[in-house]
N, C-alpha and C positions, 0 to 999 in steps of 0.2 A: 110454730117455725114456718119460715118463708116457703113458697111453694117450689118445688123441685122440678126441674124441665130436663128432658133426655134429648140427646143430638145425637145422631149417625156420624160417623168419623170416616172421610175415605181413609185408604192407606196413608196417604202422604201428612193428611191430619193427625193421624193417630202417632206417625212419628214425632209431630211438632209438639205432640201433648204428652210425650212420653215422661218427661219428670213429673207433672201432675197426676198422671196414673200411678206412677210409681210411689208417690206420696202416700196415695190412698191403699197401696199394696203394704206398704210397711206398717201403717195404723190400722188396717184391717187384719192382718195376720198376727200383729203383735209377736217378732219374733223375741229370743232368748236375749235378755238384758246384755247389750254390747255387741249384738249381732246385726244392728239394724242397717249398717254401712252395707255389709256382705250380703244381707238379704236384697238390698235395694240393686246392689249390682247385679246379684243373681237375675233377679226379676227384669232389669234392664236388658241383660243380654238375652235372655230367653224373649223378652219382647222384640228385640232387633231381629231374631230369626223367625218369630212367628207372623210378623208383618209380611214375611217373603212367601209365605206358605200361598197357594191356591184358594180364591174365596174367602180371603181374610176379609172380617167385618168387627166393627166395634162400634158400641154404644156407650155414651158415659151422662151419667146424671149431675147437674150443675144446680147450686143454688149459692151465689156468692162464691164460686170455687166448684171444683171437681169433689163431689162427693161419693160417687160409685162409678163401677165400670163392668160391663160384660163385653167379651169379644170371643173369637172362634176362627176356625177355617175346614178348609176339607179335608177330613181323614185322609192322611198318604195312602196312594192306591197299593202299595206293597202289603203284604202280610205281617210285616215286621211290628205294626202298630199291635196288633193281637198277639203276639209271642208270649207274652207273659200272662194270657188269659188261664185261669186254673179250671175253665170248663171246654168243652168241646166246641168249636166255632159253628154254628148253623151256618148253614149253605146259603140262604140267603141274606145273612149280614155279609157272608164272607163276598158275595156277589155286589152287593151295594157298596163296599169298601174297594173293590177292584174297579169298579166302573166310575168312581168319584161321586157317588150320590152319598156319600155319608158326610156327616157335618160335626167336628166337634167342639163343645162348649169349652173352650180352653181355660177362661177364667171369669169368676164372677165373685166383685168385692163392693161392699159398702162400708163406710165410716161407721165406726160404733157409736157415735152420737146421732147417725141417722137411719140407724137399723129398727125394724118393727112398725115400720110405716110403708110397707110394700113396696118399697124401692125396687129391691132385686126381682120381684116378680115382674115389676113394669121392665125392666131391663132386659130380661129372659125373651118376653113377650116381643119388645120391640126388636129384639136382634134377629127373633127366628121368625117374624110375622109375615116376611117376605123372601124367605130363604126358599131357594130352589134346590131342595134335598129331599130323599125318600126315608132319610133316618138321622137322627141327632143322637151323639153320644157324650157322656160326660163320666168324669172319673174323677172321686173325691180321694185326697191322699190323707194316710194315716203313718206316720214315722212311728215305728213301734219302739225306736230307744233313743226318742229324742225331747228335750224340754216342752216342745209345743207339739206333742202327740196328740192326734185327734183333729188337727185342724182341717177344716173342711168349708162348706160354705152351706146356705140356706137363705131365708128370706133375712137373716142376718149378715150373710155374706163375709165369713170369714170366722163362722162359729163351730161347734163340735160337729162331729159326723154324724152324730145322731140329729143334730138339726137339720143336717144337710137330707139325711135321709126323709125326714118329716115334710121337708120344703118339696123334695122333689116326688113323694107322693102326691102332694096337693097341687101340684103342677101337671100332673096327668102322666110322668114318666114311671118306668118299670124297672125293677132292679134286676139288671141283667145277669152279673157274676163279679169274680174278684180277679184283679189282675195283681201280680205281685209273685216273689216278695220283694222285687227291684224294679219298681216303676220307674220309667225315664222321667225326667224334669219337665218334659214339655208337655206331659198327660194330664196329670194331676192338680187339682187346684192347690196353689199355694207352695208346688213342690219346688226343691231345691236341692244343690249336693249337701247342703248341710243337714238334711233331712232322709237320709238313708239309712236303714234298709226300710224300704215305703210299701206297703200294699194299697192298693186303690180299688174303692167300690164303684162298679161300673153301673151307671144308668140309662137307659136309653128310652125315646119316644119318637113319634111321627111330629114333623113341622107342625106348626101352628099355620092356618091357610087364611 
């Protein structure tokens, strides 16, 4: 296969590339038959909101077109982000969130034909390498009563939650807890209104330097 190149996009560039990224999203998460249009519109709506968050950053993978994407932003400083955490929130995590020092890896996706090539790993590394934060957070979603239940990410970028856990461990992340049973659509990978009720498995790590 052709070589894959990574590009970091500004907020403006991310908005210009939203259609290409939405195409990757639909293919990576493979929604229920007939739901592709709704899934795409749901994603575009979320992306429109996400680019407005403080610290928004995006990296895309290209080879004759966009084949992967990772992006994130600062975790909102209010405690609402953690309101569905099933475990007690440690004081240091609460303080990092309140001070704006926590970053959410909001989406990670790779086209099926380009998986198992280390692209997701490269995307995450590039996204986090110059990150000025003391904590990175991610949540993989699972819809308990939806045809696409178990969607998450991993080096496949859109595979099962088991693959996601394997990938996060390989990347040096630690399992932190569970969000749910109703995770907000802007938290878990691939989440959307059609996937509720949903739980999210939360992973954390210190950023790469």
